[in-house]
C-alpha positions in Angstrom: 143.5 153.3 114.4 143.6 150.0 116.3 140.9 147.5 115.9 140.7 145.0 118.7 139.8 141.3 118.0 136.9 141.4 120.6 135.2 144.0 118.3 135.4 141.6 115.4 133.9 138.8 117.5 130.9 141.1 118.0 130.7 141.7 114.3 130.7 137.9 113.7 127.9 137.4 116.2 125.7 140.1 114.6 126.3 139.4 111.0 126.2 135.6 111.3 123.8 135.0 114.2 122.7 131.9 116.0 119.0 131.1 115.9 118.6 131.7 119.6 120.9 132.6 122.5 120.6 131.3 126.1 122.4 132.1 129.3 123.6 129.3 131.5 125.7 130.5 134.4 128.9 132.0 133.0 128.1 130.9 129.4 126.3 132.0 126.3 124.7 129.0 124.7 123.9 129.1 121.0 121.1 127.3 119.3 122.6 126.7 115.9 119.8 124.6 114.4 122.4 122.8 112.2 124.1 126.0 110.9 127.6 125.0 111.8 130.1 125.7 114.6 130.0 129.5 114.6 126.4 129.5 115.5 126.5 126.5 117.8 129.5 127.0 120.0 129.3 128.1 123.6 131.4 131.1 124.8 132.4 132.1 128.3 131.1 135.4 129.7 133.3 135.4 132.7 135.7 133.3 134.8 135.0 129.6 134.5 135.7 126.7 136.8 135.7 122.9 135.9 132.2 122.5 137.3 130.9 125.2 135.0 131.9 123.1 132.0 129.4 120.5 133.0 126.7 123.2 133.1 127.5 124.2 129.5 127.6 120.6 128.4 124.1 119.9 129.8 122.7 123.1 128.2 124.0 122.1 124.8 122.8 118.6 125.1 119.3 119.8 126.0 119.3 121.5 122.6 120.4 118.3 120.9 123.9 119.7 120.2 127.2 118.1 121.0 129.2 120.1 123.5 131.4 122.6 121.5 133.2 125.7 122.7 134.7 128.7 120.9 138.0 130.0 122.3 139.0 133.5 121.5 142.1 135.6 122.1 142.8 136.0 125.8 141.1 132.8 126.9 144.2 130.7 127.3 143.2 129.5 130.8 139.8 128.3 129.6 141.5 126.7 126.6 143.7 124.7 129.0 140.8 123.8 131.2 138.9 122.3 128.3 142.0 120.5 127.0 142.4 118.9 130.5 138.8 117.9 130.3 139.5 115.9 127.1 138.4 118.4 124.5 140.3 118.5 121.2 141.2 121.7 119.3 139.7 122.1 115.8 139.5 124.7 113.1 141.9 127.5 114.2 140.6 130.5 112.3 142.2 133.8 111.4 140.4 137.2 111.4 141.4 139.9 108.9 140.3 143.5 108.5 141.2 146.7 106.7 139.9 150.2 106.1 137.4 150.0 103.3 139.2 152.7 101.5 142.2 150.4 101.1 140.1 147.8 99.3 137.7 149.9 97.3 140.4 151.2 95.0 139.4 149.7 91.7 135.9 148.8 90.6 135.4 145.3 89.1 134.9 145.0 85.4 131.5 146.0 84.3 128.8 143.3 84.4 131.1 141.1 86.5 130.1 141.6 90.1 126.7 142.4 91.6 125.4 143.2 95.1 121.8 142.0 95.3 119.2 140.9 97.8 117.5 138.4 97.6 120.1 136.0 96.1 119.5 134.4 92.8 118.8 130.7 92.4 122.2 130.3 90.7 123.9 131.7 93.9 122.1 129.0 96.0 123.4 126.4 93.5 126.9 127.7 93.9 126.7 127.7 97.7 125.3 124.1 97.6 128.2 123.0 95.4 130.5 124.4 98.2 128.7 122.6 101.0 126.7 125.6 102.3 123.4 124.0 102.9 119.9 125.3 103.9 120.7 125.8 107.7 123.6 128.1 106.8 121.5 129.9 104.2 118.9 130.5 107.0 121.6 132.5 108.9 121.8 135.0 106.1 118.0 135.4 106.1 117.7 135.9 109.8 120.3 138.5 110.5 118.8 141.9 111.0 122.0 143.7 110.0 122.2 145.6 106.7 123.2 142.9 104.2 123.7 141.9 100.6 124.6 138.9 98.6 127.6 139.0 96.3 127.3 137.5 92.8 130.2 137.2 90.4 130.2 136.4 86.7 133.3 135.7 84.8 133.9 134.7 81.2 130.2 135.4 80.7 129.2 132.6 83.1 128.3 132.4 86.8 131.4 132.2 88.8 131.0 133.0 92.5 128.8 134.0 95.4 129.2 135.4 98.9 127.4 137.3 101.7 128.2 140.5 103.5 126.5 142.3 106.4 127.4 145.3 108.5 127.6 145.9 112.3 129.1 148.9 114.0 130.6 150.3 110.9 132.3 147.1 109.8 131.2 144.9 106.9 132.0 141.3 107.3 132.1 139.0 104.3 131.0 135.4 104.8 130.4 132.3 102.7 132.5 133.1 99.7 132.4 130.3 97.1 134.0 130.3 93.7 133.1 127.5 91.2 136.0 125.2 90.6 136.2 126.0 86.9 136.4 129.7 87.6 139.2 129.7 90.1 142.7 131.1 89.5 141.3 134.2 87.7 141.1 136.6 90.7 137.3 136.2 90.9 137.4 136.2 94.7 139.6 139.4 94.6 137.0 141.2 92.6 134.2 139.9 94.8 135.9 141.4 97.8 136.4 144.7 96.1 132.7 144.7 95.1 131.8 144.1 98.8 134.0 147.0 99.8 132.3 149.4 97.4 128.9 148.2 98.5 129.9 148.6 102.2 131.2 152.1 101.6 128.0 153.1 100.0 126.2 152.0 103.2 128.4 154.1 105.4 130.7 151.3 106.7 134.4 152.2 107.2 136.1 148.8 107.6 135.9 145.4 105.8 136.5 142.1 107.7 136.6 138.5 106.9 137.6 135.2 108.5 139.1 131.9 107.3 140.5 128.8 108.7 144.3 128.6 109.0 144.2 125.5 106.8 142.7 127.5 103.9 146.0 128.7 102.6 144.5 130.1 99.4 142.1 132.3 101.2 144.7 133.5 103.7 146.9 134.5 100.8 144.1 136.3 99.1 143.2 138.4 102.1 146.8 139.2 102.8 147.3 140.2 99.1 144.4 142.7 99.4 146.3 144.4 102.3 144.0 143.1 105.0 145.6 142.9 108.4 145.7 139.8 110.6 143.6 140.9 113.6 143.0 138.0 115.8 142.0 134.4 115.9 139.8 131.8 117.5 139.4 128.0 117.5 137.0 125.4 118.9 137.3 122.7 121.4 135.1 119.6 120.9 134.8 116.3 122.8 137.0 113.5 121.5 135.0 111.3 119.1 132.7 114.1 118.0 134.8 115.4 115.1 132.0 114.8 112.6 130.3 117.9 114.0 130.3 120.6 111.2 
């Protein structure tokens, strides 16, 4: 069974949603409310001309956001248009997916991995240590998709946290954080397996995740689990605005 990247883009949008969506001409404009690029970047809904870029810029500026665009597979012409307009590429990101049955093959050790909602305070502390702040945590709260937090303990101590939600039969894992002192012990591997078992129990059939190309450890992890590279995206941002997160 093939699984097209555009389907995964829909899964991202539903499991990690912007606060509000607006239409401006050929664009979807996202009100991210400080939640990061994924929930703040504009995306094209059709063919775009240079003048259309100005419309998107104005719409984002009205929201108090710096102009930022997400470029997905198949949008090479738009990518070139933005590059010619002085936008720099940042954060190329890989998409991975696999049948859940391929990941849910071995249950984590007992009392090591938990799927719970609401998250525990220690999970918020782990996310905070990894730079996942309140606006991003709000994204987890507002999604209406079936969801859970992932909490990992290792060596009888808190070790990791993550978030998973399901759309159209695919569970996507977001915001995985492992405490520095607990890394190198396959904690993230067990966390992903726990997510797969949870998702299977909810009726999902596929597990998906994304990570930046620069995160070599995460890319290696997902490949080692047998997850398949299934597409990519990147952003274009105005020169001089690279402090936008």
